[in-house]
C-alpha positions as CSV (number, residue, x, y, z in Angstrom):
1,M,45.1,-8.1,17.6
2,S,42.6,-5.4,16.7
3,H,42.2,-1.9,18.1
4,D,41.7,-1.3,21.8
5,K,42.8,-4.6,23.1
6,I,45.6,-5.3,25.6
7,M,46.8,-8.9,25.8
8,V,48.2,-9.8,29.3
9,T,50.3,-13.0,29.7
10,I,51.9,-14.2,32.9
11,L,55.1,-16.0,32.0
12,E,56.6,-19.0,33.8
13,D,59.2,-16.7,35.5
14,G,56.5,-14.5,36.9
15,T,57.0,-11.7,34.4
16,I,53.8,-9.9,33.3
17,K,53.8,-9.3,29.6
18,M,51.4,-6.9,28.0
19,E,50.9,-6.5,24.3
20,T,48.8,-4.1,22.2
21,N,48.5,-2.8,18.7
22,K,47.1,0.6,18.1
23,I,44.7,2.0,20.6
24,S,42.0,4.4,19.4
25,V,42.0,8.1,20.4
26,A,38.8,7.5,22.4
27,S,40.5,4.8,24.5
28,H,44.0,6.1,24.7
29,V,43.8,7.9,28.1
30,N,42.1,4.9,29.8
31,A,44.6,2.4,28.3
32,E,47.5,4.7,29.4
33,N,46.1,5.0,32.9
34,F,45.5,1.2,33.1
35,L,49.1,0.4,32.1
36,K,50.5,3.0,34.4
37,E,48.6,1.5,37.4
38,C,49.7,-2.0,36.4
39,F,53.3,-0.8,36.4
40,R,52.8,0.8,39.8
41,L,51.1,-2.2,41.4
42,A,53.6,-4.8,40.0
43,G,56.6,-2.8,41.2
44,G,60.1,-3.7,40.1
45,K,61.5,-2.9,36.7
46,S,59.3,-2.2,33.7
47,T,60.4,-2.0,30.1
48,V,58.5,-1.0,27.0
49,E,59.3,-2.2,23.4
50,F,57.6,-0.7,20.4
51,K,56.6,-2.7,17.4
52,K,58.1,-1.4,14.1
53,G,55.8,1.0,12.2
54,L,53.3,1.3,15.0
55,A,54.4,4.5,16.7
56,V,53.7,7.9,15.2
57,H,55.9,9.5,17.9
58,E,57.2,8.3,21.2
59,H,57.6,10.3,24.4
60,A,57.6,9.9,28.2
61,H,55.2,10.8,30.9
62,G,57.3,10.7,34.0
63,E,59.3,7.5,33.8
64,H,57.0,5.6,31.3
65,L,57.8,5.9,27.6
66,H,55.0,5.3,25.2
67,A,53.8,6.1,21.7
68,H,50.9,7.8,20.0
């Protein structure tokens, strides 16, 4: 995957899986808002896993943890 792409996969059990590598500074806010809205609309439990070496630092906005 290259910059500024979010891969969305619907698994057989109905789980929605989203994967991304680095997101550019210019697209970060839009990507963050998109993911937050997806979490809200999907409801239920959401989890975030970070790929090793990808995050510069991690922090939470409300209940959603993410990295820059």
